[in-house]
C-alpha positions in Angstrom: 130.5 210.2 57.3 133.7 210.7 55.7 135.8 207.8 54.3 138.6 207.9 57.0 135.9 207.9 59.9 134.2 205.1 58.2 137.2 203.1 58.1 137.9 204.0 61.7 134.4 203.0 62.6 134.8 199.5 61.1 138.4 198.9 62.8 136.7 199.7 66.2 133.9 197.7 65.4 136.2 194.8 64.4 138.1 195.4 67.6 135.0 195.3 69.7 133.5 192.2 68.1 137.0 190.3 68.7 137.4 191.4 72.4 133.9 190.1 72.9 134.6 186.8 71.3 137.9 186.5 73.1 136.6 187.1 76.5 137.1 184.3 79.2 134.0 182.4 79.1 132.5 179.3 81.1 129.8 177.1 79.8 126.3 176.7 81.6 127.9 173.6 83.1 129.9 175.8 85.6 127.1 178.6 85.9 125.5 179.9 89.0 124.3 177.2 91.5 126.6 174.6 90.1 128.1 171.7 91.9 131.6 170.3 91.1 133.2 167.0 92.0 135.7 167.0 94.9 138.8 165.5 93.7 142.5 166.4 93.5 142.0 167.2 89.9 138.7 168.7 89.1 138.0 169.7 85.6 136.9 173.4 84.7 137.1 174.5 81.3 135.7 177.4 79.1 136.8 179.7 76.2 139.2 182.5 75.5 141.4 184.1 73.0 143.7 181.3 71.3 146.9 181.0 73.4 145.4 183.1 76.3 146.4 181.9 79.8 143.4 181.5 82.0 143.6 181.4 85.8 140.8 179.6 87.6 140.0 180.0 91.4 137.7 178.4 93.6 137.5 178.6 97.5 141.0 179.6 97.8 142.5 176.9 95.2 143.5 178.1 91.9 145.0 176.5 88.7 146.0 177.9 85.2 145.7 176.7 81.6 146.5 178.1 78.2 143.8 178.3 75.5 144.2 176.1 72.6 144.1 177.2 69.0 140.4 176.6 68.9 140.1 178.9 72.0 139.1 176.1 74.5 141.1 175.7 77.8 141.0 173.3 80.5 142.2 173.7 84.2 142.2 171.1 86.9 141.5 172.2 90.6 142.7 170.4 93.8 139.2 170.6 95.6 139.9 167.6 97.6 140.3 169.6 101.0 137.5 172.3 100.3 134.3 172.2 102.3 130.9 172.2 100.6 130.8 176.0 100.0 129.0 178.0 98.7 131.9 179.5 97.0 132.7 181.8 93.9 134.2 180.3 90.7 136.5 182.9 88.8 138.3 182.5 85.5 140.5 185.3 84.7 142.5 186.1 81.6 144.0 189.1 79.6 140.9 189.6 77.7 138.6 189.4 80.9 137.0 187.7 83.5 134.0 185.7 84.6 132.4 184.7 88.0 129.8 182.1 88.7 128.3 182.3 92.3 126.9 179.9 94.8 128.9 177.1 93.8 129.2 173.8 95.8 131.8 171.2 96.0 130.7 167.6 96.6 129.7 164.3 94.8 128.6 164.5 91.2 126.8 162.0 89.2 126.2 161.9 85.5 122.8 160.6 84.7 121.7 159.2 81.1 119.4 157.1 79.0 116.0 157.6 77.6 112.3 158.6 79.0 112.2 156.8 82.2 115.4 158.4 83.3 114.2 161.9 81.8 110.7 161.2 83.5 110.5 164.1 86.0 109.3 164.2 89.6 106.2 165.8 88.6 105.8 166.1 85.0 103.6 165.1 82.1 103.3 161.6 83.0 102.4 162.4 86.6 104.0 162.7 89.9 106.0 159.6 91.3 104.6 157.5 94.0 106.2 159.0 96.9 106.6 162.8 95.5 104.8 164.4 98.5 107.3 162.9 100.8 110.4 163.5 98.7 109.1 167.3 98.3 108.6 167.8 101.9 112.2 166.6 102.8 114.1 168.5 100.2 113.9 172.1 101.4 117.5 173.2 102.3 119.2 170.3 101.1 122.7 170.9 99.5 121.8 169.0 96.3 121.7 170.7 92.7 120.4 169.3 89.5 121.4 170.2 85.9 119.5 169.3 83.0 121.6 169.6 79.6 119.8 171.4 76.6 118.9 169.7 73.6 120.6 170.4 70.4 121.0 168.7 67.1 124.4 169.7 65.7 126.1 167.5 63.1 129.3 167.2 64.8 130.4 166.6 68.5 130.2 169.7 70.5 133.4 169.9 72.4 132.3 171.7 75.7 129.8 174.1 75.3 127.5 172.3 77.7 124.3 174.4 77.8 121.6 174.1 80.3 120.1 175.2 83.6 121.1 174.5 87.4 118.6 174.1 89.9 118.7 174.3 93.6 116.6 171.5 94.9 113.6 173.1 96.8 109.7 172.1 96.9 109.3 174.7 94.3 111.8 173.5 91.9 111.8 169.7 92.5 108.8 168.6 90.1 111.1 169.5 87.1 114.0 167.3 87.6 114.7 163.7 86.7 112.9 161.4 89.1 115.5 158.5 89.1 118.2 161.1 89.2 116.7 162.9 92.1 115.8 160.0 94.1 119.3 158.4 93.6 121.0 161.3 94.8 118.6 162.1 97.7 119.3 158.8 99.3 122.9 159.2 98.5 123.1 162.4 100.2 121.2 161.4 103.2 123.7 158.5 103.7 126.9 160.5 103.0 126.0 164.0 104.3 127.7 166.9 102.2 126.7 168.5 98.8 125.8 166.2 96.0 124.2 166.6 92.6 123.3 165.0 89.3 124.0 166.2 85.6 121.1 164.8 83.3 121.7 164.4 79.8 119.1 162.0 79.1 116.9 162.2 76.0 113.6 160.1 75.7 113.4 157.7 72.8 117.2 156.8 72.4 118.3 153.3 71.3 121.5 152.3 72.9 123.8 152.5 69.9 122.8 156.1 69.3 125.0 156.9 72.4 128.3 155.8 70.6 130.6 157.8 68.2 129.7 157.0 64.4 132.8 155.7 63.8 132.4 153.0 66.4 128.9 152.3 65.1 130.4 151.7 61.8 133.1 149.4 63.1 130.7 146.8 63.8 128.7 145.3 61.0 125.7 144.5 62.8 125.6 148.0 64.4 126.3 149.8 60.9 123.5 147.6 59.4 121.0 148.6 62.1 122.2 152.4 61.6 121.4 152.2 58.0 118.1 150.6 58.6 117.2 153.2 61.0 118.1 156.0 58.8 116.4 154.6 56.0 113.2 154.5 58.1 113.8 158.2 59.2 114.2 159.2 55.4 110.8 157.4 54.7 109.2 159.3 57.7 108.4 155.7 59.2 108.8 154.2 62.6 108.1 155.7 66.1 111.5 154.8 67.8 113.8 156.2 65.0 113.8 159.8 65.8 117.0 160.4 67.7 119.7 159.8 65.3 123.5 159.5 66.6 124.1 163.4 66.2 121.8 164.0 69.3 123.1 161.5 71.5 126.8 161.1 71.3 127.3 164.5 69.6 125.0 166.8 71.6 124.4 164.8 74.9 127.3 162.8 75.9 130.2 164.7 74.2 129.8 168.2 75.5 130.3 166.9 79.3 132.6 164.1 78.5 135.6 166.1 80.3 133.3 166.5 83.3 135.0 165.3 86.9 132.0 162.9 88.3 132.1 159.9 90.6 130.2 157.9 88.2 127.3 157.2 85.9 123.9 156.2 86.4 121.8 154.8 83.2 118.1 153.9 82.8 117.6 152.8 79.0 116.4 149.7 77.1 112.9 150.4 76.2 113.5 151.5 72.5 115.7 148.3 72.1 113.3 146.1 73.7 112.1 144.7 70.3 115.5 143.4 69.4 115.8 139.8 67.9 117.9 138.0 70.3 118.1 140.8 72.6 119.7 138.5 75.4 122.9 138.1 73.2 122.8 141.3 71.3 122.0 143.9 73.7 125.0 143.1 76.5 127.4 143.3 73.4 126.0 146.7 72.4 126.0 148.0 75.9 129.6 146.9 76.6 130.7 148.8 73.3 128.8 151.8 74.6 130.4 151.7 78.0 133.8 151.3 76.4 133.6 154.2 74.3 132.3 156.5 77.2 135.1 155.4 79.5 137.7 156.1 76.5 136.4 159.5 75.9 136.2 160.1 79.6 139.7 158.8 80.2 138.2 156.9 83.1 138.7 153.2 82.3 137.0 152.2 85.7 134.3 154.9 86.1 131.4 152.9 88.1 128.4 152.3 85.5 125.2 151.7 87.6 122.0 151.0 85.6 118.5 149.8 86.1 117.0 146.7 84.5 113.8 147.5 82.6 110.6 147.6 84.8 107.6 145.9 83.7 105.1 147.1 81.6 102.2 145.9 79.5 100.0 142.8 80.3 100.6 140.0 82.4 101.5 136.8 80.3 98.9 134.1 80.1 101.1 131.1 78.5 103.9 129.4 80.1 105.8 129.4 76.8 105.4 133.2 76.2 108.7 134.8 75.3 108.4 138.5 74.8 111.2 140.4 73.4 111.5 142.7 76.6 112.1 139.6 78.8 115.0 138.9 76.4 116.1 142.4 76.9 116.3 142.1 80.6 117.9 139.2 80.3 120.7 140.9 78.2 121.0 143.5 80.9 121.5 141.0 83.3 124.3 139.7 81.7 125.8 142.7 80.7 127.1 143.5 84.2 129.0 140.2 83.8 131.0 141.4 81.0 131.2 145.2 81.9 133.9 145.8 84.5 132.8 148.1 87.4 129.1 147.8 86.5 126.3 146.9 88.7 122.2 146.5 87.9 119.3 147.4 90.0 116.5 145.2 89.6 113.1 146.9 89.4 110.7 144.5 87.9 108.8 144.2 91.2 107.6 147.9 90.8 105.8 148.4 87.4 102.5 149.6 86.0 100.6 148.7 82.8 102.2 152.0 81.2 105.8 152.1 80.1 106.5 155.3 82.1 105.6 153.8 85.6 105.6 156.0 88.7 107.7 153.7 91.0 110.9 155.9 90.6 111.8 155.9 94.2 112.6 152.2 94.4 114.7 152.5 91.1 116.6 155.5 92.7 117.0 154.0 96.2 118.5 150.8 94.8 120.9 152.6 92.4 122.0 154.5 95.5 122.5 151.3 97.6 124.7 150.1 94.7 126.8 153.4 94.9 127.3 153.3 98.6 128.3 149.7 98.7 130.5 149.3 95.5 131.8 152.9 95.0 132.1 154.4 98.6 132.6 151.1 100.5 129.7 151.1 102.7 129.7 147.2 103.2 126.8 147.5 105.6 124.2 148.4 102.9 122.9 145.3 101.0 122.9 146.3 97.3 122.8 143.2 95.3 119.7 141.4 94.0 119.5 137.5 94.2 121.3 136.5 90.7 120.9 133.0 88.8 124.2 131.2 89.3 123.7 127.6 88.2 121.2 124.9 87.8 121.0 121.2 88.4 118.4 119.3 86.7 116.7 116.1 87.8 114.1 113.7 86.3 111.3 115.5 88.4 112.6 119.1 88.8 115.6 121.5 89.0 117.9 123.0 91.7 118.4 126.4 91.1 121.4 128.2 92.8 121.7 131.9 93.1 124.5 134.5 94.0 123.1 135.9 97.1 125.9 138.5 98.3 125.4 137.3 101.7 121.6 137.9 102.1 119.6 134.6 101.9 116.7 134.1 99.9 113.2 134.8 101.1 109.7 134.6 99.8 108.0 137.9 99.6 104.1 138.4 99.2 102.8 137.1 95.9 101.7 140.0 93.7 98.0 139.8 92.9 97.4 143.2 91.0 99.1 146.1 89.4 97.9 149.7 88.6 96.9 150.7 84.8 98.8 153.9 84.2 100.2 157.1 85.8 96.8 158.8 85.0 94.6 155.8 86.9 94.8 153.7 89.7 92.5 151.1 88.3 93.8 147.6 89.3 94.6 144.8 86.8 94.3 141.5 88.7 97.0 139.1 88.4 95.9 135.2 88.4 98.0 132.9 90.3 100.1 130.5 88.2 101.5 128.2 90.4 99.6 125.7 92.8 98.0 127.2 96.0 100.7 125.3 97.9 103.7 126.7 96.2 105.8 129.1 98.0 107.1 131.0 95.1 105.2 132.4 92.1 106.8 133.2 88.5 108.9 130.2 87.8 108.2 128.1 84.5 110.0 124.9 83.6 110.6 123.1 80.2 110.1 119.3 79.9 112.2 117.0 78.1 109.9 117.1 74.9 110.1 121.1 74.7 106.6 122.2 76.3 106.7 124.8 79.0 104.9 124.6 82.3 103.7 126.9 85.0 106.1 125.7 88.0 105.8 125.3 91.9 108.7 126.3 93.8 110.3 126.6 97.2 113.3 127.9 98.9 115.6 125.0 100.1 118.6 126.7 101.3 120.2 130.3 101.7 121.0 130.4 98.0 118.8 127.6 96.4 115.2 127.1 95.2 113.6 123.7 94.1 111.5 124.2 90.8 109.0 121.5 89.6 105.8 121.0 87.7 103.3 118.0 87.5 104.0 116.4 84.2 107.3 118.1 83.5 109.5 115.2 83.3 113.2 115.2 82.6 113.3 119.2 82.4 115.8 120.9 80.6 115.3 124.6 81.4 113.9 127.0 83.8 112.6 130.7 83.5 111.7 133.2 86.3 109.5 136.3 86.0 109.8 135.7 82.2 107.3 138.2 80.8 106.0 141.6 80.1 105.3 142.3 83.8 107.0 141.3 87.1 104.8 138.6 89.0 107.4 136.7 91.0 108.0 136.8 94.6 111.7 135.8 95.1 113.5 138.3 96.9 116.5 138.2 99.6 116.2 139.2 103.3 116.9 142.8 102.6 114.1 143.1 100.5 115.5 143.2 97.0 113.8 141.4 94.3 115.8 138.4 92.2 116.5 139.2 88.6 114.4 137.6 86.1 116.3 134.9 84.1 116.4 132.0 81.9 118.8 128.7 82.3 118.8 128.5 78.6 122.3 129.0 76.8 
């Protein structure tokens, strides 16, 4: 080839590459079969040539945006009056256009956390307990589920949210997040219309790993934890340090942080359950994390609904047992009191010996009840579990008062066994700790000398419980469901279990 032709070919090749890179693009988050939040300012973003004007259209509404110097653009559509769809979503500029099909408009929630959120409806851990019923009822429902792809980039990924949308059907249901699906399933049944979940969970992740590096290092205790964990990673030690910050904040949350959604559901804490003094430390860490998410999303009041840890492991044999996971659950209970617009679903009554229990339906259903009541204003839906409020100690016992949110206390059946794990239905027996005459199980009481006793208890009013034990004179503290497993039977009239708690501190 002659030199002028070579030069011309190179120029044409360069122009072709430039035109390809400048072509208007949408991330997978807005690909075929997606669902977008119905709102007056629904965010849609993508790439184009720097400075290029892009027009985005969906269902007869449109908006324009100008690509920044890095090529990213963001438009906001008023989808508040659109129906469910399906619609085409088109982004068009001078360099080209891209269209996604079968787009729904409805309610969108962001799901995050670790393995118990990532646990699928029918995955490697085994199908959830009510899988067959959920699968039989999912066909034709306007529900979409998105799973964000895992990546390990060293810097925050601005908006390139890669992943896969699934139209829910009996054929696809098995591969989606179980807590996320049972949540949105229950929500959609009550609200009607289209609904979906964007799942960014990653198993084995610590709470602090979902924060930006600069925030971690601004808190001395978090920086020390980061350095300790990274030292273990460098040595190849530790089973719960495989997910450094870059895989959580940078790669999981940040790519979708501009997304319009109604709220967040969260299930995490297993990998933080070994924390010393978790009942004080974890709520601080969790509040820092929520602050950072809300700051980045520019949504200071976005609802944050989360699960308290389910039970796993053996039943406690001693009344003075103080496992760290009980402290972690207490930290989660306290977190909702310091994080505005947050609420916790109690699921300790649904557990197996294995950490990845199959009782995901109650977790999703209880999160949905919180959303219906607190976010969508359905005050007819009881959503709050009884929660410890105050204690009055007497020489021979204690009176415990609960916040009951209008649903009086009730004694449920006393639990006598639990299943072993997801692959075996072998039963593990639970021995009674209280006396046969006790109405309630699961309480312990500390006497004036500092010794803990298994306690008897009974409901004495719509929001009060009397606790005592033979030999426990001048008591100073009471605990409930304080162990690895949940064995207490205190509920409200709506069937929601009381949270574990301690009156200490």
